[in-house]
Structures are given as structure tokens and as C-alpha cells.
N, C-alpha and C positions, 0 to 999 in steps of 0.2 A: 561806776558800778561794774560788777563782774557779770559777763555773759556766759551762761552755762550751756549754750547751744553746742552740741557735739560737732557741728560743721565748722566751728570756729577754733582757731588756735589763739588763746589769749596771750598777749605779750605786754608785760609791764613796762611803762615808759615814764621817766621822771622829767618834769619840766621845771623851769626856773620860777614860774608864777603860780603853780598849783601843786598840791600833793600828788603822789603817785596815782595814776589812773590806768585803766585797762583799755588798750587799743586792740580792736578785733581785726584779725586778718584771716581770710579763708585759707585753709590748707591747700597747698599747691604743689605740683610737680612740673618742673620745666616751665614755670610761669602760668600753668593752667590748673583749674580746679581738679581735685582728685577724681571727682565724678566723671570727668571726661574719659579718664583711663578705665574706669569701671564700665562705661558704655562701650568703649573701645573693645574690651574683652568680650562683652556680651554679643556685640555685632560680629566679632571675629568668629565666634562659635556658630552663629546663625549662618554666616557665609560658608563656614566649614561644612555645614549641613547641605546647603543648597548646591554649592559647587562640587561637593563630593558626590552627590547624586547625579549631577550633570555629567561628570566624567565617567561614571559607571553605567548609566542608564542604557544607552544604545548598545554598548558592548555586552552587557548582561542579557538584554532582550534577544540579541541575534545569535548568541552562542548556542551551538547544537548540544544535544543530550550527550552526556558522558557515558560511554558504554559500561564502565565499571560501576556505575551507580544504578544500573537497571536491575529490576527484579529478575530472578532466575527465569530463563525461558529463551526462546528464539525470536529474532526480529529480522525484518527485511526492509531494505531500501532498494530503489532502482536508479542506477546511474544512466542518464539519457544524454546521447550525443545528437544534436540536431544541426544538420547542415543547412546553410542558407546560401543559395547561389542564384544568380539571375538567369532567366531563360535566354538562351543564346539568340542574339539578333533582335532582342526586344528590350530596350533599356528601361522602358516603363512598365513592363509586364510584372505581375506579382512574383515574388520569389517562391521557389519550390523548396520544400523542407524534408529531405530524406532524414530518417531517424534510425539510430541504433541504440540498443540498451544493453546494460550489464546489470545483473542482479547481485547485490551485496548483502551478505548475511552477518548477523551478530548472534553469537550463542553465549549465554551467560549461565555458567554452572549447568549446562545442558548439552547433550550430544546433538549433532546435526548430520544427517545422511548426505555425504558429498554428492551422491547421485541426484538428489532432488535440488541441489544448489546450483548445478551447472545449467543455468537457463539464460537465455538472451534472445533478443529479437532484432530484426531489421525490417524496414519497410521503405517503400518508394525508391528502391534501387539506389542505395547510398553509394557515394563515390569514394569517401574516405575509408582507409584501411586502419583499423585500430589494433595495436599490438599491446599486450600486457607484458611488462618487463619484470625481471626478478632481481633480487639484490645480488650485487657482485660479491662473490665470496672472497675475492682478492682485495676488495676495498677495505680501508681501515674500519674498525668496529665503530668508531665515533664519527665516521664520515657523515656530514649533513645530508639530509634527504635531497637537497637541491644540487648536490655535487654531481656533475655529469658522469663521473667515474663510478658512482655508487650503484648504477643500474646497468644491466646487460640484457641483450635479447635472448629470448627462450621460446622457440617455436611452440613448445608444448604448453606454455603457460596460458595461451589464449583460450584454450578450452577448459582450463582448470577452474573450479568454483572459487569464488572469493568469499572466504569465511574468516571473520575475526572472532575468536573465542577465548574465554578466560574465566577467571573467578571474580565474583562480585566483591568489590572493595579493594581489589588489587589491580591497579591500572597496568602495572608492568607485566602481568601474567597474560595479557591479551596478544594473540598472534595477529600478524598483518596490521599493525597500527598505521602503516603507510602502504598504499598500493599505487603503482606507477603505470601509466599508459603512455603510449607514443602514437602520434598521428601521422599517417602517410597520405599524401595527396598525389595519386597517379594521373590526375587530369592535367590540362594545360591552362587552367585558370585558378586564381586564388579563391578559396572557399572559406567563408566565415562559419565557425563551428561554435555553437552555444552548448556548454556542458553544465549539467546541473543534477542534483538529486531530486527526483520527481516528488512533487507535492500535489497529489490529486485533490486534496482538501487543505485548507489553512491549518487544520488541526493535526495533519500528518506529522509524526515525529521523525526527525532525521538525525542520524548519528555520524555523518561524514561531512567533511568540507571538501571542496574542489579547488585546488590551488589556494587554500586558506579561506575560501569564500563559501558561506553556507548557501548562497543563492546561485545566480547564473555567472559562469565564467565564459568570456568570449575570446576566441583565438582566430586570427586570420592565418589559415594554413596555406603556405605557398606551394605551387607545383613542385614536384620532386626535382625537375630539371633546374628550375630557378634556385631552389634551395641549395642544391649541390654546387651550382656555379658560384653561389655566394659563400660557400664554405660553412654553411649553417647546419646545425643538427636539427633533427625533427622535433617539433614542439612536444613537450612532455606535459602530462597532467598528473598531479599528485593528489590522491584521495586519502584523507587522513581521518582517523577517529579522534574524538575529544578525550585526551588523557588527563584533563584537569577537572574543573567543576562544571556541572551542567548549568546552562542558561535557560531561557524560556523558549529558544528555538523559533523566534519570530522571523518573518521575512524582513529584509532591510527596509522596504517601503513602509511597512506598518510601524516598525520601531522608530524610524525617523519622523513619522507623522506624530507619534505620541511624544517624542522629544520636543517637537515644535510646540505642541499644546502645553507641555510642562514648562518650558522656558517662557512661552508667551503669556500664560496665565500668571506667572510670577510678576509680570508688569501690569496686568489688567486688574487683578483683585486688590492690590494695594489702594486703588482709587476708592473702592467700597470700604476697605479696612480703615483708611484715613478718615473717612466721614464718620464711621462708627466711633473711632477714637475721639474725634473733635466734638461730636454731638452727644455722646452717651457715656463712655466708660473711661475716657482719658488715655493718654499715651502710655502711662505706666502699666495700667491693667491690660491694655491692648497688647503690649509687648509680652507680658507674662502669658496671656492667652495664646498668642502666636507661638511662643517658645514651647509651651507645654504640648500644643497640638503638633508642632513639628517633631518633637521628641517622640510623641506617641506614634506618629507616622513612620518614623525610622524603626521603632520597635516592631511595628506591624510588618514592615518589610523584612526584618530579621526573622520573625516568626514564620513568615510565608515560605521560608526555606527549610523548615524542620521536617525531616522524614519524607513521607510521600507528598507532603504539601509542595515540595520543590518541583513536582512534575504534574500534579493533577490540577483540574479546573478550579477547585476550591482554593488551593494555594495561590493560583494566579489572580483570582478575585480578591484575595486578601492583600496581594501585592498592589493591585489597583487601589484598594481601600487605603493602604498606607500612602501611596503616591498622592492621592487626592487630599489626604490629611496634611501632607507637607505643603501642597499648593495653597490650601486654605489658610494654614498657619502662617505661611509667608505673606499672605495678604494682610493679616493682622500685624505681623512683625515689621515688615519692610518699611512702612511709612512712618513709624513711630520713633525709632531711635535717633534719626537725624533731627527730628523736631526737638527731642529732649536735649540734644547737644546744643542747639540754638538757644534753648531756655536757660542754659548755664551762664549766658552773657547778656549784659545790658545792650540795648540797641545802640549801635555805633561803636561798640567795644572793638578796638583794633585787633584784639586777639582772636576774633571770631574766625577769620579766614584760616589762620594757623591751626585752630582747633579742628576745622573740617579737613584740613590736610592730614593731621594726625589720625582722625577718624577714618579717612579714606585708606590709610595704611592698614588699619584694622581689617577692613574689607578684603584687601588684597593678601594680607597675612593669612586670613582664614582660607581664602581660595588657594593659596600656595600650599599650606599644610595639609588640607583635606585630601588632595590627590596623592600625596605621599603616604599618608596614614591609611586612608580608606583603600587606595589603590594597592598598597602593599598587602594589606589584610585580605583583600579580594583575590589577589594573585596567589598568595601563599597558603591561605586557610580556606578560602571560599567566598563567593560573592556576599553572602549574608553577614559575614563578619564585618565586611566593609560597611554595609548598611547600618549595622548595629553600632559601630564606632561613632557615627554621627550623632546617634541618640545620646550616648555617654557624654560627648562634648557639649551638646545643647543643654542637658540637665546640669552639668557641672557649671556652665556659664550662668544659668538661671539661679542656681543655688548661691553662687558667689554674689550675684546681683541682689538677691533678696536679703542676704546677710549684711551687705554693705550699704544698701540704699538708705536705711534710716540714718546713717552717719554722713554720707557724702552726697545724697541726692534728695534730701528732705524737701518736700514741696514741689519737686520737679515731676511733671507728668501727671499731676492730680486731675481728677475728672472735673467736668463743669459742675456748677452748683446743683446739688440734688442728683447727680449721676454717679455711676460706678457700681451700683448694686447689682446690675444685670450681667456683670462680667462672666460669671460662671455659666450663664445661659449660652454664651457664645461658644464656650468649649463644647457644650452638649450639641449646639447647632452644627458645629464643625463635624462632630462624629455622625450626626444624623445625615447631613449632606453627603458625606463620604460613603456612608453605608448605603444610601439610596443609589448613588452612582455605581458602587461596586456590585450591587444586586442587579442593576440594569445591565452592567457589563456581563455579569455571570450568565444572565438569561438571553444574551445576544442582542439586547435592544440598542446598545451603543453601536455595536458593529453594523447592525442593520441600518441605523440612522446615518452613519457615516458612509456606508455603502451606497445609500440612496443619493447622498450629496455628490459623491464621486461619480456615480452613474450618470448624473446629469451631463457630465463632460464627455461621455461616450459619443454623444451626438455632436458632430463637428460644428454644427450651427450654434449649439449651446456653448460649446467650448470657446467660441469667439464672442457670442452675444453676452454671456454672463460677465466675464471680466470687463468688457467694454462698458456694459451697463453700470457696473460698480464704479468704474473710473469716472464715468460721466456724473454719477450721483455724488461722488466725492468732490469733483470739481464744482458742481453746482452749489453744494453746501459751502465750500470754501469761498466762492464768489459772493454768496448771500451773506455769509458771516462778515466778510470784509466790508460789504456795502452798508451794513447796519451800524458800523462804527463811525465816529466823528471823522471828518475829512483828514485831520492831522494824524489820526490813528490808523488809517486804512493801509498805508504803505508799510508801517511796522508790523501790523497783523499779517499782511501778505507775506512779509519776509519770514515770519514764524512758520507759516504753512510750507513755504519753500524749503526752509531748513529742516522741517519735519520729514519732508520727502527725502532729502539727501541723507538725513540721519537714518531713516528706515532703510534706504538703499545700502548704506554702509553696514548696518547690523545684520541684514539678511546674509551678506557675504561673510561677515566676521563670525557669526554664530555657527558656521560650518565646522568650527573648531571641535564642538562636542559631538558632531554627527558624522558627516562625510570624511572630514580630515582625520577624525578619531578612528574611524573604521579603516581608512587607508594605512594609518600608522600601525594599527594592530595586525593587519593582514599582509601588507606589502613592504614593511620597513624592517631593515636589519637592525634589531634592537640589542644585539649581542655586543658586549664589551669583551673582546677576545682575551686580553691578558688577565682579566678577572674571572673569566668563565662564568659570566653573569648576563642574564637577559633582563633588560629594563622593562618593568611592567608598563603597559600602554598608558594607564592613567597618569603616570609620572609626567608625561609630556604636557598634560593640561596645567601643570604648575609653572611652565615656562613663562606664560603671559603674566600672571600676577607677580612672579619674581622680577621680571623686567619692569613692570609697573613700579614696584617698590624702589628699584634702583634708578629708573629713568624719570619718575615724576619730579624729584627735586632738581634734576638736571634741566628738564624742560621748563620748570618754573623759573629757574635762573635765566634761561635763554630768553623767555618772554619778557622777564623783568629787564634784562640787559638791553634788549631791543627797544623796549618801551621807553627807557630813559633816553634813548637816542632817536625817539619818534619813528622807529622802524618796525614796531611790533605788527605782524601781519593782521589784517582784519579777519573777522570770523569767517567770511566766505573763503578767503585764501587758506585759512586753517582747515576748513572742510575739504577744499580741493587737495591740499597736501595729504590729508588723512586718506582720501579715496585713492590717490596716486600711490601712496606707500602700501595701501591694501593690495592694489594691483601688482606691485612689485613682489609682495609676499607670495601671491598666487603663481607668479612665474616659477618659483622654486618647487612648489608642490606639483605644478603642471609638468615641469621637466622630470621630476621624480617619477610621476605616474607614466609619462611617455616612455621613460627608460625601462620601467617594469614591463609595459605592454610590448615594447620592441624586443626585449630579452626573451619573453615567452614565445613570441612568434619565431624567434631565431633558435628555438630549442633549448634555451637556457632558463635558469630560474633565479635571475639576479634580483636581489631586493634593493630597495631604495636606501640611501644613507640617512642616518639619523640627523646628520648636519643639514640636509635639505628640509626636514621637518622643523628643525630649530630655526633655520633661516626664515621659513614661512612665518612662524610665530613671532620672530624678532621684528620683521617689517610690519606685521599686523599690529604689534604693540606700538611701534613708532607711529603708525597711522592713528591708533586709538588716542595716544597722547596728544596728537595734533587736533583731533576732532572732538574729544570729550568735553572741552570747555564750551562747546556750542549747544549743550543740552539745556536743562532746566534753568541754569544761570542766565542764559540768553533770554528765555521767556520772562524771567523776573525783571530783566533790564528794560525790555522794549514793549511788553504787553500793557495795554490800558488797564488801569487799576480795577475797573469794574468787571473785567473779563479775565483777570489774572488766574483765579482758581480754575475756571473753565478751560482755559488754554493749557494750563499745566496738566489737567486731566486728559485733554486731547493728546498732549505729548506722550503721556503714558500709553494711550490707546495706539499711537503710532509705533511705540516700542513693542507692544503686544503683537501688532500686525507683522512687524519686522521679524520677531522671533518665531512666530508661527509660520510665516512665509519661508524662513530659512529651513525649518524642518520639512515643510511640504516640498520645497525645492530639492533638498537632500534625498527625499523619497524617490526622485526621478533618476538617480544615478544608474540603477540597474537597467532601466528602459533605454537610457542613452547608450550604455555599454553594449546592450544586445541589439541595438539598431531600431527598436520600436519608436524611439524619438530621434529624429535626425537633425543634426546641427550643421551649419555651413562648413564645418571642418571635420576631419576624420583622422585623429592621431592615434586612436586605439585606447582601450581600457577606460579608466576614469579620467584620463588626461583631457578628454573632450569636455567633460563636466567642469573641471577646474579652469580650463582655458576660457570658459564662459565668463568667469569672474575677472580674469585678466583683461578681457576686452571691455566688459561693462564698467569696471572700476576706472580704467584709464580714460574711457570716453567721457563718462560723467565727470570725472575729476578735471579733465581738460575743459569741459564745458563750464563748470563752476568757476574755474580760474579765469576764463575769458570774460565771463559775465560778472566777476567779482566787484568791479567798480559800481555797476548798476545795483547789485545786491546790497552793497554797503549803503548806498543812498537810500534804499528802502527803509533802513532802520532809523533814518532821520537823526543820526548821531546819538541815539539813546544807548548804544552799546559801548560808547567810548569810556 
């Protein structure tokens, strides 16, 4: 008989014993159902959305207001120099903090009386002498701002008012786009100087960066005699206006905290989304719901940058509304597509592993493309063009899916019997949840709640008691959970919890890619390609990891297979150890880059880090990921007891949530470490102290895992072989 199912390619075959019959064969590409490649494209666009936002989020939130986009009028910021020096003869005495200020003005289509602009203040008997330099008329017109020959001393410039004025909409019309100060230390001891644009309130708008940093810049200023003996120039401070597109002008600490919640919830909410798909609407409808909500979120982000919305509180609340939509939509989308890939194959089909390898490439292809497309649009046209591009991609992917699904995915992802009718309600629920959260943010409820949580740690006793209490509670739960299992299952379950800890440890450090490393790349890395006269947009660097994954995954698969045939394939604990060690190697490069930048500033230079150092960091981090990634959910499915399989998989996602949130919260401490508020056992200067923390921690834990790997392997009771 003839099969008219559109999923089937009929092929007529003649045999010797019977008349021509119709043999049905599924339509395939490279030996796999066409539906796999349809799901590949849909997942690629979803990852395009998620990673596109991940690469832009912190950069956008921390960028200062662009002067040429302000309404006509006059505006004022105060540049503060705070000296920190120890009281002589008392090593443990509190530091005294002499302060000097300079007032910076912006005039947009408005005159400003220079007499009222020449204001400054000093208190507490400051020791440093601050000189304002002027542009060297003999320097080349295109000499970079960090060229030491671009600036010369001008005794009269110290008293001159600092005014940047121009016409709205014309960034090139503004005077003084760069202001240069030089620090002199006439004392006999090194003085740490923290330089920043004052923010009396979190809502204070700032229009200048200090050495490319919107927050605090710290410089160790050597005594004049020591500096001269070393042949070093005086440290220089470059104060710049934003000549590109305005961001949201958030402090780094707050932006990195939001980044942590964004990436963390992308792992937590899929637990709930997966249950909704399984019990109520099916994976097909859940994926469509998630895709529509994600696209709506990106549209909202784009709208939040229209006109005055780009600067006012309503626009910011709309931005938060869109961001929550993306997170909720990801919760629906993320757990469904991989399930549908699995439904394409019968149990035991040898093609299944290859299918997930192809599918995994889709994830990384989306992550690779998004930062090139969204990053370019954000850099060249404005942030919100980059946000909107992700919506276009998501809608295009959904449209293709809906058109082709009846042909290539018929019956895949259907709801359970009697389910599926409530799918539209989950779209409405996503909008309702996002709107409530945005309103709570708009009226300060979210900020107050988070401030109360952070305020608990202001008490030194609570700062110790709370983390210790949480750790004890986690250990007690793990011990209890292990104890309720059958004796033969206890060791494998214990190994899962240990691997979760190592997994979380790895990803806390790895996820600095979108936060602290991203900001370092933007502010302190020489991204210019000289012979092309082109500056690489910062988000482009976020594409290094997925590109290396695409190139390296087949190589590592071959290596593990080759070693396996010779019975030398490393155990999972050894692979975890290698992942952590390679992660630490990667941080050596970013540490050295940051240390070089800090040293150059202290020596009176403005040397930026090489792009190769950032590339090397991502290269070794990717090598570490390729070693460690097989220890994830696949390990849980191999060794977990059947009756607790789903629960342990959910707990694994919770550990990923904690890791990503923890990574953001840890990145929020960079400024405090640089300024000396948080002291570490070492002092290399700048953000190098922060990055060295991951060198030490990754190597120590990696070595510990390697030493204990024989014991850890025994815990799995051979189930992961």
C-alpha cells in the first residue's frame, strides 16, 4: 500500500516474489531525520538571543550617559581624588583620607559662565599635587590620548574651568572630550589615590569615565624621588566623555549582580518549565510559548531605548520588564528542545549521540553569531539595535519551525492526553509576572529588598555566620539525602554531590567571561587593528569560546575515543581536575594583562593589554570546558538511582543557578578589591588581584581533585564506565 504521510519518502522496490510495493523511509540529511536540523535552527536562534544579551548586558548597564544625547541645558559632575595613606608609625591605625575635587561641566546648546565653573575643593590637608595638562600642539592630530607626547604641562590650566560644550546630536562638536590630569607625590611614601566621578546617590547621572572606568580608579602614586630614580613619568588620569551611545549608567557592582541573576535564573527556571511541559502543555507548545515570550522581551528592550525612554525611569523599568520576559521565556524554552531531539530516535538508536553532537553545534553556532551581529549593531548603531536583532532572529526561527513542523516533526512534542489547551495562558502569565516585577523595580521595592539582604553582611558577625550556616545546612541535606538511599546507591549519590560542588566551582570562575573579563576587555584592552584602522567591538570577544567549542569538540571527542580504545580514557574526576587546571592557566593570562595595565598606570604610562592575552584566556578556558563538560547531566543519568533521577537532575540545575549567581555576585566585588575595601593576601594592583584569586583557587582545587581522583572514581561504583 502507499503511505501518504508527508514525513515519509516513498520508494518503489521490486522483488522476485511479489509485485511492486512501497517501502517507506524517513527523509534524512547526513543519516539523521530532517526534524533534527529544524530543531537545530530553532535552538540556534534561542541561544542567539540568550548569549547576545549575555554579551551586551553588563557593558550596556555600566556605560555612562553620552553628552551629545542630553537635552539642551547645563550639567555638572564632580571629579574626586581621595588619598589613602597609613598613619606614620601605626601599621594598624585607620587610613586617613585627604580629598580634592574638580568640577566638570557639560553644556548642551547652552552657554555657561566660565567664572561659575572654576570651582574645586580640598580637605584634610592633601599631600598629592594635581596638575591639569593641555593638548600638545606639536603632537600629531591623530595621536592617541594615551600617547605620552600628546600632553604637556601648562601652569595656567590648573585654575581653568573644565567645560565640555557642544550641539545636541553632534558628538564631534563637543569641546574637551578628553581631559588629562597628572599626579605628583612630594612626600616620601607611596600614596594610594582613588579617583572617581562622585555619585552622591545611585540615581546620579555621570557623563565621564576615569581611565575608561565609570567607577573608581585606583593608582599607587610613588614619591617623586623614587619615581625619578626609576625613570618613570608621573601617573596620568584621562577623563573622557562618552562619544557613542548612552548606557544606563549603573555602578559595576549593581550591574554584575543583575548579570548573576540573569544567567543564574536561566538555569533555575527550566526546572519549572520542564514540569509544565511534561505535565500540562507538551514540549512543542512550551517551546513556542518560550520563543514568543523571549522575542517579546527583546522587542521591549529595543523599545526601552526610544527617545527619552533611554534615560528616564520609565524606560529603565521597561528594560527590566523585557529582561524578565527573556528569563521566563528561557525557562519554557531551554528544557524542551533537547527532549524533542531525543524523541526523534527509538531507544537504543546508535544515532542518538551523534544527533546531540549536531544539536550541540547549533547551541554554539548561535552563541558565536549573536555576539558578532548584536555586538556590531550595538557598537555601530546603538545598544537597542543589538537588542532588537535578537527578536528578529527568534521570530524567524519560530516561523520556520511552525511552517516545517507538520512535515518533519509530526507527533513530536505533543502534550499529554487532555493537555495543551492552556498554553496561551502561560504567555499571559509570563507578561503578568514580568509586569509585576517591573513595577516592583520601578517603585524601589526590589532595590530595597536586595539592599536589606546585602545590609545583613555589614555586620561582621553576620558576614561569617550566614555563609557558614548555609554551608552547614547544605552539608546536612547532602548527608541526609545520601543516608536515605540503599547502601549500594549511597556512594554514587555522594559522588554526584561532590561533582556538583566542583562543577559549581568551575562555572563561578568561567562565567566571569560576561562580567569582569568583559569589562576588562572593554576598558583596558587595545582592541585596535592598526593596519585596518579598526577597533574590534568588545562583544566580539564573547564569540571566541563558542568558535573554539565548534572547532575543538570533534577533536576532543576523537581524543577520548582514541584513549578509550586503548583503555587510557581519563576518569570523570581526572577530567574535572584537568578542566579546573586549564581554567587556572587561562586566568594567568588575564592576570598578567591586568597587572601590566596597573603597573603602566603607576609608571605614568597608559599601556593597554594585548588582545592576544584575552584570546589566550578564552582559549584555555574553552579547553577546560571541553574537559569538564561531559561531567554534567550525563554523569547524573549514569550513576543516579532510578527513583531519584529526576530529583538529582533538578538539584544539578540548582547548583548551576547558584554557580552563575555566585559568579555575578563575586564580579560585583572587583571595585572593592581594587580600592582596598576588600583586602586579599596579595597586592599586584588594579583588577589583577581579583583575577589572581581564580588562578590560586582553580589550581588548588584542580590538584586536590586529581590527588583524590582514584577515591572519587570508586564512589561511582563503576556506573560511569
